[in-house]
N, C-alpha and C positions, 0 to 999 in steps of 0.2 A: 564771751570774752573772758580771758584769764586776767584776774586782777593785776598780777605782776606785769603783764604786757602794757597796762595802762600807766605804769609809773614812768617818769622821765628817766631814760637811761643815762648812764654817764656820758660825758661829752665826747669820748673817743669811740663810741659804739656806732657801727654802721647799721642803720635801721632799714630793713627791707620787708621782712615777713609781717611786721606790724602794720604795713601800709595797705593791706587788703588787696584790691584789684591790681595794683601795681606789682605786687608780689606774684600774682598769677601770670603776669606777662614775663616774669623772669624765670619761672620754673619750666624746665624741659622735662617731660615725662617719657618714660620708656613705653613704646607701643606694645600692645599685647599684654598689658598688665591691668586690664579692666577688672572691676569688682564683681562681674557677673559672668556666668557660663565659662568658668575656668580661664578668665582673662580675655575672652573673645569680645565682650561688650561691656558697656558701662564706662565711666570715667577711668582713665589710666591712673594707677595708684603708686607706681614706683618712679621716683625721681632719677633722672640721669644726672648724677652729681657733678661729673666733669663739665658737661655742657651748661648746667645751671650755674656752676661757679664761674664759667667764662662770661656768661651774661651778667651775673651779679657784679663781677669785677669791673666790667665796662660801666655799669650803672654807678657803682661806688666811686670810681675814678672821676666820673663826671660830676656827681653830686657832692662828693667830699674830696676836692682836690688837695686839701691840706694834708691828707694822708700820704700823698705821693710827691712831696717836695724834696729839694736837695737836703734840707735839714731834718727831715723825718726819718723814721726807722724803716720806711717802705715795707710795712708788714702785710699789706692787703694781699691775701691769697698766698703769702710766703710761708709754706708749711714748716720749713726748716727754722725760720726766724721765730714763728709763733711757738713751735715746740721748744726751742731754746728758752724763750721767755716763760713758758709754762713750767718747764723743769726748774728754772731758777726760782720761781714762786714756790713750787713744791719743796725745794731744798731749803727754803726759808720759812717753813711752817705756814705756808699759804699767806705770807705777809706778816704773820705774827712776830717773827724775828726781825723783819725789816719792813716796817710800814711804808717806807718810801717806794716800795714796789707797787703799792696800791694807789690808784688815782685819788685825787682829793675828793672827788664826788662818788667814790666807791660806795656800793650798797650791797649788803649781804641779805639775800632773800632766800627763805627756806619755808616749807609748808607750815612749820610750827613755830618758827622763830623769825623775827624781823618784821620789817626791814631794819637793819642796823647800819648806822653810819660807819665810816672808816674807823673813827675813834672808838665807838661802841664795840665794833667787831674786834679790834686789836685788844682792847681791855678784856672783853669776855673770853676770847680765845686764849689769851695768855694766862688768865686766871683758872681755866679748866685744868691746866697742867696735863694735857693729853700725853705728852712724852713720859711723864712720871707714871701715869696710870698704865701705859702700854709701852714699856721701854724696849721691847724686842719686836715691835710691830714693823710690818712691811706692807705698804699699800699696794705694791705691784702694779703701778700705772702702766698702761699700754694702749695701743691703737689710737695714737694722736692723729686727728684729722681736722682740716679746716672746714668750718661750717660753710656749706655751699650757698647759704642765704645771708650770712654775715661774714664776709671774707677777712675780717680782722678778729675773728673769734675762733678758738680751737676747742675741740671736745676730745675727751679721752675717757678710757674706762679704767676700772680698778677692781682687782680681786684680792682684797686684803687678807692678811694673816695676822690676827691679833690675839694676844693673851693678856688678860686683865690682871696685872701683877701689883698695881699700886692704887692710890686714891685718885679718883676723878672728881674734881671740885665743881659741883653744881650749886649755884645759889650762894647766899651770904654765908 
């Protein structure tokens, strides 16, 4: 078990992969991707993301109907909407410039830091003065994709270019 998976997630998170056997029923795997004899045998290892997302969406809409109401943002599996929200968060220093973008039960989890509450994260992140330390930085975010197991979550990659030109404030 991963310790972070045992934490209570924020209220707007669709939980599927943390539910063990139920998750196995949602995952569709590509045939011929076994882990033995060049893929010819053993359990298949590669997920069919599109088919898994279809099954997860159906599960999520049934289990979490509040995400698909007239008054909701209808983000389940909506890659364009999730990308828009992610870019807005990125453009606001990951919530540091606009804490209202973070849910009230936001948690920052990192291997060596945290968990931090929303208030702790905003305070710490704003005190680091990252923009002052790296004024010409560009994170170069790309490859935004809906998580096939959590359809209201988006993942993306970054290949940043940073030059340390100022002071990065750690600690008191």
